[in-house]
MARNU-438716 format. One record per residue (C-alpha): residue number from 1; y, x, z; residue in one letter. Coordinates in pm, 1 decimal. Example, Ala and Ser with C-alpha at 12.3 -4.5 7.8 and 13.67 -1.06 7.14 Angstrom:
+-----+----------+----------+----------+-----+
:   n :        v :        u :        w : res :
+-----+----------+----------+----------+-----+
:   1 :   -450.0 :   1230.0 :    780.0 :   A :
:   2 :   -106.0 :   1367.0 :    714.0 :   S :
+-----+----------+----------+----------+-----+
END
This chain:
+-----+----------+----------+----------+-----+
:   n :        v :        u :        w : res :
+-----+----------+----------+----------+-----+
:   1 :  -7241.1 :   6185.5 :  23675.8 :   M :
:   2 :  -7324.6 :   5902.4 :  23915.6 :   D :
:   3 :  -7468.9 :   5582.2 :  23780.0 :   T :
:   4 :  -7410.5 :   5279.0 :  23992.6 :   R :
:   5 :  -7549.4 :   4931.3 :  23958.6 :   I :
:   6 :  -7340.9 :   4666.8 :  24126.5 :   V :
:   7 :  -7476.6 :   4320.0 :  24198.2 :   T :
:   8 :  -7210.5 :   4075.9 :  24304.3 :   A :
:   9 :  -7332.5 :   3756.1 :  24463.9 :   S :
:  10 :  -7189.9 :   3433.2 :  24595.7 :   T :
:  11 :  -7271.7 :   3243.5 :  24914.4 :   D :
:  12 :  -7549.1 :   2985.7 :  24904.9 :   L :
:  13 :  -7446.9 :   2628.8 :  24816.0 :   S :
:  14 :  -7633.8 :   2302.4 :  24766.2 :   R :
:  15 :  -7695.0 :   2193.3 :  24407.4 :   V :
:  16 :  -7638.3 :   1825.4 :  24493.0 :   L :
:  17 :  -7428.2 :   1687.2 :  24778.7 :   S :
:  18 :  -7711.6 :   1438.4 :  24849.6 :   A :
:  19 :  -8079.0 :   1502.3 :  24775.0 :   N :
:  20 :  -8223.6 :   1363.8 :  24452.0 :   S :
:  21 :  -8456.0 :   1065.1 :  24476.3 :   T :
:  22 :  -8521.9 :   1040.0 :  24100.7 :   T :
:  23 :  -8889.0 :    956.2 :  24044.5 :   V :
:  24 :  -9081.7 :   1099.1 :  23750.5 :   G :
:  25 :  -9360.0 :   1323.9 :  23631.9 :   T :
:  26 :  -9133.1 :   1502.3 :  23383.6 :   S :
:  27 :  -8762.4 :   1564.9 :  23326.4 :   I :
:  28 :  -8612.8 :   1484.8 :  22986.0 :   A :
:  29 :  -8374.7 :   1719.2 :  22806.5 :   N :
:  30 :  -8022.1 :   1578.2 :  22853.8 :   P :
:  31 :  -7863.6 :   1443.2 :  22535.5 :   A :
:  32 :  -7566.9 :   1611.7 :  22370.1 :   D :
:  33 :  -7239.7 :   1476.7 :  22508.0 :   T :
:  34 :  -6866.2 :   1490.3 :  22433.4 :   A :
:  35 :  -6794.6 :   1496.4 :  22807.5 :   V :
:  36 :  -6846.3 :   1818.3 :  23003.1 :   E :
:  37 :  -7141.8 :   1766.7 :  23240.9 :   P :
:  38 :  -7044.6 :   1763.3 :  23608.7 :   S :
:  39 :  -7327.6 :   1636.7 :  23834.9 :   L :
:  40 :  -7491.4 :   1933.4 :  24008.3 :   G :
:  41 :  -7348.8 :   2172.5 :  23748.9 :   V :
:  42 :  -7304.6 :   2541.7 :  23828.2 :   I :
:  43 :  -7020.0 :   2705.1 :  23631.7 :   P :
:  44 :  -7125.6 :   3050.2 :  23513.3 :   M :
:  45 :  -6803.8 :   3173.3 :  23349.7 :   G :
:  46 :  -6550.1 :   3114.6 :  23077.0 :   K :
:  47 :  -6547.2 :   3258.4 :  22726.7 :   E :
:  48 :  -6434.1 :   3618.9 :  22714.5 :   G :
:  49 :  -6458.6 :   3669.1 :  23091.3 :   V :
:  50 :  -6715.6 :   3896.7 :  23253.1 :   L :
:  51 :  -6928.4 :   3673.1 :  23477.7 :   A :
:  52 :  -7258.7 :   3657.1 :  23663.1 :   S :
:  53 :  -7558.5 :   3569.9 :  23449.3 :   N :
:  54 :  -7823.6 :   3544.9 :  23719.4 :   G :
:  55 :  -7904.8 :   3273.3 :  23970.5 :   L :
:  56 :  -8124.5 :   3244.7 :  24277.5 :   V :
:  57 :  -8259.5 :   2905.3 :  24387.1 :   F :
:  58 :  -8422.6 :   2806.4 :  24718.0 :   Y :
:  59 :  -8577.5 :   2461.3 :  24657.4 :   P :
:  60 :  -8626.3 :   2225.1 :  24953.1 :   Y :
:  61 :  -8692.6 :   1860.0 :  25019.9 :   G :
:  62 :  -8788.7 :   1582.3 :  25255.2 :   V :
:  63 :  -9155.2 :   1497.8 :  25299.5 :   G :
:  64 :  -9450.8 :   1677.5 :  25446.8 :   S :
:  65 :  -9616.7 :   2010.0 :  25374.0 :   A :
:  66 :  -9805.6 :   2022.7 :  25041.7 :   A :
:  67 :  -9592.8 :   1749.5 :  24880.6 :   Q :
:  68 :  -9438.0 :   1846.9 :  24547.0 :   T :
:  69 :  -9142.7 :   1788.2 :  24317.4 :   F :
:  70 :  -9019.8 :   1918.2 :  23982.5 :   L :
:  71 :  -8702.9 :   2117.9 :  23921.7 :   M :
:  72 :  -8592.5 :   2172.5 :  23561.0 :   S :
:  73 :  -8298.3 :   2400.7 :  23490.6 :   V :
:  74 :  -8085.8 :   2345.2 :  23179.0 :   F :
:  75 :  -7817.4 :   2567.9 :  23032.7 :   G :
:  76 :  -7516.0 :   2396.0 :  22874.1 :   W :
:  77 :  -7314.9 :   2536.1 :  22581.6 :   E :
:  78 :  -7013.4 :   2394.6 :  22400.9 :   Y :
:  79 :  -7040.8 :   2341.4 :  22024.7 :   I :
:  80 :  -6702.7 :   2400.7 :  21858.6 :   H :
:  81 :  -6639.3 :   2166.8 :  21563.8 :   P :
:  82 :  -6595.0 :   2336.5 :  21223.4 :   K :
:  83 :  -6480.0 :   2017.7 :  21050.5 :   V :
:  84 :  -6161.2 :   1846.5 :  21171.9 :   A :
:  85 :  -6311.3 :   1496.1 :  21193.4 :   Q :
:  86 :  -6601.2 :   1615.3 :  21411.8 :   N :
:  87 :  -6563.7 :   1625.0 :  21788.1 :   A :
:  88 :  -6691.5 :   1912.7 :  21995.7 :   G :
:  89 :  -7008.3 :   1853.5 :  22195.1 :   R :
:  90 :  -7192.7 :   1998.3 :  22493.5 :   W :
:  91 :  -7560.7 :   2068.1 :  22430.9 :   T :
:  92 :  -7831.6 :   2143.4 :  22688.1 :   A :
:  93 :  -8116.4 :   2391.4 :  22645.5 :   T :
:  94 :  -8415.6 :   2400.2 :  22882.1 :   P :
:  95 :  -8428.9 :   2733.7 :  23064.9 :   L :
:  96 :  -8727.2 :   2663.4 :  23292.2 :   A :
:  97 :  -8921.2 :   2399.3 :  23483.7 :   T :
:  98 :  -9081.9 :   2464.5 :  23821.9 :   F :
:  99 :  -9335.1 :   2278.3 :  24035.3 :   L :
: 100 :  -9213.4 :   2316.9 :  24395.0 :   C :
: 101 :  -9444.2 :   2261.2 :  24695.0 :   T :
: 102 :  -9304.3 :   2198.2 :  25042.5 :   L :
: 103 :  -9428.3 :   2407.3 :  25334.7 :   C :
: 104 :  -9374.2 :   2354.4 :  25709.4 :   T :
: 105 :  -9065.4 :   2580.7 :  25735.6 :   L :
: 106 :  -8771.2 :   2351.4 :  25816.5 :   A :
: 107 :  -8397.7 :   2408.7 :  25814.5 :   G :
: 108 :  -8191.5 :   2399.8 :  26131.9 :   S :
: 109 :  -7997.8 :   2121.4 :  26303.4 :   A :
: 110 :  -7644.4 :   2095.1 :  26166.5 :   G :
: 111 :  -7720.7 :   2316.1 :  25864.2 :   G :
: 112 :  -7697.3 :   2242.6 :  25492.7 :   E :
: 113 :  -8077.0 :   2231.4 :  25506.7 :   V :
: 114 :  -8135.9 :   2049.5 :  25834.0 :   D :
: 115 :  -8435.6 :   2015.3 :  26063.1 :   E :
: 116 :  -8561.9 :   1712.3 :  25863.3 :   N :
: 117 :  -8584.4 :   1909.7 :  25539.5 :   Q :
: 118 :  -8858.4 :   2155.6 :  25446.0 :   L :
: 119 :  -8827.8 :   2463.0 :  25227.4 :   Y :
: 120 :  -9078.2 :   2524.4 :  24950.6 :   C :
: 121 :  -9341.9 :   2785.2 :  25020.8 :   G :
: 122 :  -9506.0 :   2775.8 :  24678.5 :   T :
: 123 :  -9337.2 :   2756.9 :  24339.4 :   I :
: 124 :  -9516.5 :   2756.7 :  24003.6 :   A :
: 125 :  -9359.1 :   2802.6 :  23661.4 :   L :
: 126 :  -9435.5 :   2506.3 :  23432.6 :   V :
: 127 :  -9203.0 :   2591.7 :  23137.9 :   I :
: 128 :  -9027.4 :   2923.7 :  23073.7 :   G :
: 129 :  -9087.1 :   3296.8 :  23051.9 :   G :
: 130 :  -9261.6 :   3442.6 :  23358.6 :   A :
: 131 :  -9133.0 :   3772.4 :  23496.4 :   N :
: 132 :  -8891.2 :   3814.6 :  23205.3 :   I :
: 133 :  -8625.1 :   3550.1 :  23246.0 :   S :
: 134 :  -8771.5 :   3391.0 :  23559.8 :   N :
: 135 :  -8900.4 :   3566.9 :  23868.0 :   E :
: 136 :  -9070.3 :   3356.8 :  24133.3 :   I :
: 137 :  -9112.7 :   3488.9 :  24484.4 :   I :
: 138 :  -9375.5 :   3254.1 :  24622.2 :   S :
: 139 :  -9520.8 :   3401.7 :  24941.4 :   P :
: 140 :  -9713.8 :   3092.5 :  25067.7 :   T :
: 141 :  -9814.1 :   3095.1 :  25435.6 :   G :
: 142 :  -9512.2 :   2881.2 :  25534.8 :   N :
: 143 :  -9258.6 :   3138.0 :  25417.3 :   M :
: 144 :  -8952.9 :   3043.3 :  25207.5 :   K :
: 145 :  -9003.8 :   3078.8 :  24831.6 :   A :
: 146 :  -8726.7 :   3138.2 :  24578.5 :   C :
: 147 :  -8657.8 :   3163.0 :  24206.6 :   I :
: 148 :  -8448.2 :   3432.4 :  24040.5 :   R :
: 149 :  -8352.2 :   3343.6 :  23686.1 :   M :
: 150 :  -8138.5 :   3443.0 :  23391.5 :   D :
: 151 :  -7875.0 :   3195.4 :  23270.1 :   A :
: 152 :  -7892.9 :   3331.2 :  22911.1 :   F :
: 153 :  -7513.8 :   3346.6 :  22890.4 :   G :
: 154 :  -7475.5 :   2967.4 :  22922.6 :   C :
: 155 :  -7136.3 :   2843.9 :  23038.7 :   K :
: 156 :  -7288.7 :   2583.3 :  23271.0 :   L :
: 157 :  -7629.5 :   2557.7 :  23440.4 :   V :
: 158 :  -7767.0 :   2225.8 :  23566.6 :   Q :
: 159 :  -8081.2 :   2187.7 :  23778.0 :   P :
: 160 :  -8236.4 :   1839.7 :  23759.1 :   L :
: 161 :  -8504.3 :   1710.9 :  23994.4 :   F :
: 162 :  -8791.8 :   1460.2 :  23991.5 :   A :
: 163 :  -9003.7 :   1355.9 :  24289.2 :   I :
: 164 :  -9339.5 :   1305.1 :  24122.8 :   N :
: 165 :  -9451.5 :   1032.2 :  24366.5 :   A :
: 166 :  -9494.0 :   1294.1 :  24637.1 :   S :
: 167 :  -9187.9 :   1429.8 :  24823.4 :   A :
: 168 :  -8929.3 :   1174.2 :  24943.0 :   T :
: 169 :  -8625.3 :   1364.7 :  24811.9 :   S :
: 170 :  -8539.5 :   1712.8 :  24687.5 :   C :
: 171 :  -8258.8 :   1961.5 :  24625.9 :   N :
: 172 :  -8201.0 :   2336.3 :  24618.7 :   A :
: 173 :  -7967.2 :   2599.7 :  24749.1 :   L :
: 174 :  -7825.8 :   2832.8 :  24484.3 :   W :
: 175 :  -7618.7 :   3145.9 :  24444.5 :   K :
: 176 :  -7500.9 :   3359.8 :  24155.1 :   K :
: 177 :  -7607.3 :   3721.2 :  24127.5 :   I :
+-----+----------+----------+----------+-----+
END
């Protein structure tokens, strides 16, 4: 009997339509909300439907080599009310936080990551499980680094960014796997 493992993947997309310029040395856990989050949110699948549970991120930003930014990834779940007078809520759980360091590898003119934006060559895990739920491929030497992570079955995943007084702006490409 043949055993086959199939990995479906999507094309790469930007997390945010415009790079984040939020300044900070940490990223707070988003508060529970009655409104489904929408800014930079990646839909993973609906209840009862087989869907991808893995993501790959390629962080990038504007600045110069060796400048850094933070990327925290949160998983969102819906809390169904058990009591009629209670409203349902969305709640966010931190999945991981990464310290991303720009290298000299730039995008290309006219691309989603253009010639003024640099990929990250080094990524370090700040919060999360290393090599279990998060795999970092961080080659250094001005080669593009990436993050492969588990979404833990969350319905929505939301990366948030903070330029810790270093890079000018930041973002990431993502795809489901």
